[in-house]
C-alpha positions in Angstrom: 64.3 69.8 5.9 62.6 66.6 6.5 63.2 65.0 3.1 66.7 63.8 2.2 68.8 66.4 0.5 69.7 65.4 -3.0 73.0 66.3 -4.8 71.1 67.5 -7.9 69.0 69.8 -5.7 72.1 71.5 -4.3 73.6 71.8 -7.8 70.4 73.4 -9.1 70.4 75.9 -6.2 74.1 76.7 -6.8 73.5 77.2 -10.5 70.6 79.6 -10.0 71.8 81.5 -6.9 75.6 82.0 -7.0 77.3 84.9 -8.7 78.1 84.2 -12.3 81.9 84.5 -11.6 81.5 81.4 -9.4 79.9 79.3 -12.2 83.1 77.5 -13.1 84.3 77.4 -9.4 82.1 74.4 -8.3 84.0 71.2 -8.8 81.8 68.8 -6.9 78.9 68.3 -4.6 78.5 65.5 -2.1 75.8 64.7 0.4 77.0 62.4 3.2 75.1 61.5 6.4 72.9 64.6 6.1 75.8 66.9 5.5 76.5 68.6 2.2 80.0 69.3 0.9 80.7 71.6 -2.0 84.2 71.5 -3.5 85.3 74.7 -5.0 88.3 75.5 -7.3 90.0 78.2 -5.1 90.0 79.5 -1.6 88.6 82.8 -2.9 85.6 81.0 -4.3 84.8 79.6 -0.9 84.9 83.1 0.6 82.6 84.4 -2.1 80.1 81.5 -1.6 80.2 82.0 2.2 79.4 85.7 1.7 76.7 85.1 -0.9 75.0 82.3 1.0 72.6 79.6 -0.3 68.9 79.0 0.1 67.4 75.5 -0.3 63.7 74.8 -0.1 63.1 78.4 0.9 65.4 78.2 3.9 68.7 80.1 4.2 71.4 77.5 4.8 74.2 78.0 7.3 77.5 77.6 5.4 80.8 76.7 7.1 84.2 76.6 5.6 85.2 72.9 6.1 88.4 73.2 4.2 90.6 73.9 7.1 92.6 70.8 7.9 91.1 69.0 4.9 93.3 67.0 2.7 92.6 65.3 -0.6 94.4 62.0 -0.9 95.3 60.3 -4.1 96.3 56.6 -4.0 98.0 54.8 -6.8 98.9 51.2 -7.4 95.9 49.9 -5.5 94.8 46.7 -7.2 91.4 47.0 -8.9 89.9 44.1 -6.9 90.4 45.9 -3.6 86.9 47.0 -2.5 86.3 50.7 -1.9 85.1 49.9 1.6 88.5 48.4 2.5 90.3 51.5 1.2 87.9 53.8 3.1 88.4 51.8 6.3 92.2 52.0 6.1 92.1 55.8 5.3 89.7 56.4 8.1 92.4 55.6 10.6 93.9 58.9 9.7 90.8 61.1 9.7 87.2 61.5 8.6 86.4 60.3 5.1 84.0 62.5 3.2 82.2 60.7 0.5 83.0 57.6 -1.5 86.3 57.0 -3.4 86.6 58.0 -7.0 88.5 55.7 -9.4 90.4 57.0 -12.3 92.3 54.9 -14.8 95.4 56.3 -16.5 
């Protein structure tokens, strides 16, 4: 696949190809450095997607379960003026950072 993979392209493929019982399972899609990450609601959902597979641009995509040893980190109390890049740099000391940070206001 010579063109850059786009998030919407992956979402469209997932919506048209996955089993209907997985429709509500997809919680997010990210494309980072040529790799695509699909976040699913439950471990069973990942197994079903791995079994079903995915085709993009007419090519069957090799899927791997990247959830082993993966942790989602939520930080609170970070001042709003601290740049995302600074947060990512600090967190990267503890492992690979997949994607950009997401900010939520309570």
